[in-house]
N, C-alpha and C positions, 0 to 999 in steps of 0.2 A: 524462574523460568531461564533458560539460557538464551543468550542472544539470537543463538541459529535457531531456536525453536518458532521465530516470529519473522524469519525471513522468508520472502515470496519464494517459490520454485523458480529456477533459471529457466530461460528459454531453452536454453542448450538440453538441459534433462528433460522437459516436456516435448521436446523435438524428437529425441530419442525415443521416447516411449509411443510417439505417433510412428514411428517407422517399426517397431517391434510390433506394433499392432499389424501395421500394413503387410509385414512380412507372415504374421500369422494367418491375415486373409487369404493371402496368395498362397499359402501352403495348403490350406483347407480346400480353394479351388481348385488347386493340381491334384490333391487327393481324391477329388469328386470325379475329375475325368479319368483319372488311373481306374478306381474302381467302376466308372461308366462304361469302360469300355474293356475290362477285364473277363475271361472267359470264366462259366462257372465252375465250382469243384467238383459236381456231381449233376446226373442228369436225373431231375426229377420228374419231368414228362407228366403221365397221368396219374402218377402218386403224389404230386405237389399238393399242400393242404388247400391250395385255391381250387383245386378241382371240385367241382359240384357247386360252385357259387354263382348267383347270377349277376351279369353286369348291370350296375345300377345308372351307370352314366356312360354315353359314347355321344361324341360330336365330333364327326371328321367332315373337314372341308374340301371341295375337289382342288385340285393343285396343279396336275398337268393330265393332259388326255383325255378332258372332258371330266363326266362322272358328275354327281349329285351329291349333296350333302347326305351323310350317313347319321343314323341314330340308332339307339337300342332297339327301337321298332322296326327297323329296316333288317335286323338279322333273325326274326322269328319266321321261322316255316324254311329256313335255309342252313346249311353248314357253312360256317365262314371261318376264313384263317385272317387273323389280324396280326401283320408285322410291323413293328416299329423300329426302323433303321435311318442310316444316314450315309449320305455321300461321301463323309470323312471318316467312317468309321471301319476300319480293317475288317474284323470279324464280320461287318454287315456284307462288305465287298464281296468276300470269300463265301457267304451264304447265298448271296442275291441269285446267281444263276440257277442254283438248285431248286431256290423258290420259284423260280418263273417257268422252270420246267415241270414240276408240281402243279402250279396253276394251269398251265396249258394242258396238262393230262386231264384236269377235271374241268375244264373250261365250257365242254359241251352238255355239261350237265347242268338242267335248270335250277337245281338248288343249292348250289355251289357258288360262294362268292370269295374273291381274295381282295384283302384292302391293305396294301402296303402305304405305310405311313411315313413319309420322308421328314427327318427330324433335325433342325439345325444343330449346334454345340452349346448354344444356349437359349433360354426361353424367350428372349427378346429379339429374336433373329427375323429381319423383314420377311413378309411373304414373297416379294417379289425377287430378292435375294435368294431365297429358297428355291422358289420355281425355276429361276435361271440354272441353279445347280444340278437340280433335278433333272432338268429338262437336256442338259449337258451329258450326264451320266448316262441317261438313257440312249441319246443319239450315239454316244461313243461306242455303245453295246449293241447298237441295232435292234433295239427292244421297244415296241408298242405297248404302252402299260399305262391304265389308270391310276394316279397315285393321288394321296390326300395328304393334308397338313392336320397337324393338331395345335390351332392357335392358342397362344398362351399357356401352351402345355395342360390345358384344362382337362382333358381325358388322362394324360399321364399322371395328374395329381391324383385324379380319381382312382386309377387303377393301383396306385402305390399305397394307397389307404386301404383299398379292398384285399389287395394281394399282400399287404404287410411288408413292402419293399422298403430297406433302410436305404436304397438308392436305386433310380430308375437307370439300370444298365440297356447297353445296346450289344445287340439286337434283342427285341423280346418279342416272342411269337406266341399268339393264343390261338387255340382250336375253340370253336363255338359252336354249340349244337342248336337244335332248331327253336328249343325254349328259350335261347340267349345266356345259357349256363356253360360254364368253361369246362371242356373236357379235357384240356391239353394246355400246357404251359411251359414254355422253355424260355430260358435266358442264356445269352451267349450262342456262340457258335461250336458245333461239334459236326463233324461229318456225316455222322448218324441220325442227327435230328430230324432232317427233312425227311428222311424216309419212314421215322415213326410218325411224325405228322401225317405223310401220306396214307399210312395205314390206318390211323387213328380218322381221317378224314372219310375214306372207303367203308370203313366199319359204320360210321355214323350214318351214311348216305345208303347204305345197304340196309339198315336196321328201319331207315324211314320207307325206303320201298317195300319192306316186307310186312310193315303195319298195316292190320286190317283198316280197311275205311268203312264209313257208315254204311254204305251200301252193300258191303260184305257182311256187317253184322247183324 
């Protein structure tokens, strides 16, 4: 055996490997953020493979503007739009006023609900910090809107599994029907998207209104 084979690793070499590992982790984190805010390559909308699947888990906590906790059971009997967005996300900011206008359009319909879910840049963001950022964002735009949070990203993790998402990008918007099934699913921002969401919401509401009741049968 050569003498060099029994020499311990030098601190300098061990330190170098440590820096390399940190660099790789940092690069991975950067890549995640890039993917998480990148626009989609194409519009899947109502042809997404996720369409027709039932939501298995949903827990939204009231964040700003009042509101109550929301679960899958609260979606039943209503057409719901669930939007995951962030005050730090450029595509979300561009889409935001369009979603607000759509929500106002259907606000008087008793069977429509809009659930905007404000998300931080990480899973461990403090809820008070998130609330403050969300309230400041809304106040700057003179918008009164009930918003929600997804603490510990529990709902986002569940959706990532259900929708087979490699990364949870922002914004993500779902249109859910009266039986809590996904009927539309959009990732990222495109000027055409909200119009398509609104058309789908209107179609689902009209279908519910046209459905025969027990008394008619």
